[in-house]
N, C-alpha and C positions, 0 to 999 in steps of 0.2 A: 147779224144786221148789217145792212150798208148804210153808206150815207151819200147823199149827193151834194155836190158842190157846185151852186148855182152863180154864175157869173152876170151881174147886171150892168150894163153899160147905159151912161146918162149922157146924153148929148143934146142939150137945149132942152125941149120940153118933151122930145121923144124918149122911150125908154125901152131898150132891148134886151131879152133874158134868155140865157142859154144854158142847158147843163153841160157842164165841161168835163166832169170826172166821177166816177163811181168808185170808192174804195171800202174795202171791209174793215169796220171796226174792229181792232183787237185790244188796243187800250190806248188811253189817253195820251201819253207820251207820243205815240207813232203820228196820232191825229195833229197834234201841235207841230211835229216836226214838217208834215206835208203841206200844212197851212202856212208855216213860216218859209218855207221852200218856194211855194207858189207866190207869196207877197213879195218876197226878194225878187225874184224874177219878172215881177212885173212893175217894179219901181221905178225904172228908167223910163217906160212907157208913161207910168202915171206922170212924172216930172214933165215930160214932153207935152202931154195932152194939157197939163195944169198952165204951161207957159203959153200955150196957143189960145188959151182962153175957153177950151171946151170944157165942159162938164164930163167928169168921167169918175165914176165911184164903182167899188166893189162892195157886193152883198155876199155873204156866203151864209146859205141855210143848210141845216142838217135835215134830211129827211128820210123816211123809212121807205120800205119796199114798194108801199101805197104813195108815195109821194106827199105823205103827211108829215107836217114839219114836226121836228124833234127839238125841243128847247135844249140848251146846254145842260141846266141842272138834271132834266129827265136823263140825258145821256150819260151823265156823270154818275147818277145812280144805277142805271141798268149796268154800265161797265164794271162799277165797284161790286154790285151784286154778282154778276156773272165770275169775276175773280175770287169772290169769297165762296162760291159754289164750289168752284174749281179747287181751291185751296181744301175744303172739308172734304171733297171725293178723294182728292190725293192722299190728304191723311187717313182715310177711311181705308184705302187701298191699300196703302203703306202698313196699316195695323193688321189688317186681314192677313197680307202676305206674311208679316212677321210671325203672326198665329200660326198660319199652315207652316211655316218652315220650322218653329219650334215644335211644333206637334209631329213633324216628319222625324225629328231627329232623336 
């Protein structure tokens, strides 16, 4: 799964929207770090635009490969389910490996 980060700039009544980045979602911690870093990098620009009286805002949307919006709740559930499946598969693999090892000895 990938998520798209959409940057919307507001200037008066006009609005422009561009997709600025795409990342693979591996876990929610990585996603939080990426968003925090991006917002920190934009902080100075946002303050300058605000001082000059221009409307400036950031809207971040998560989208799938087909550009359909993913709610944060659904994203969390998808990540959690994937992690649980990986844990189960890993445990199963270890259990099978242990049985095979014991059987060979």
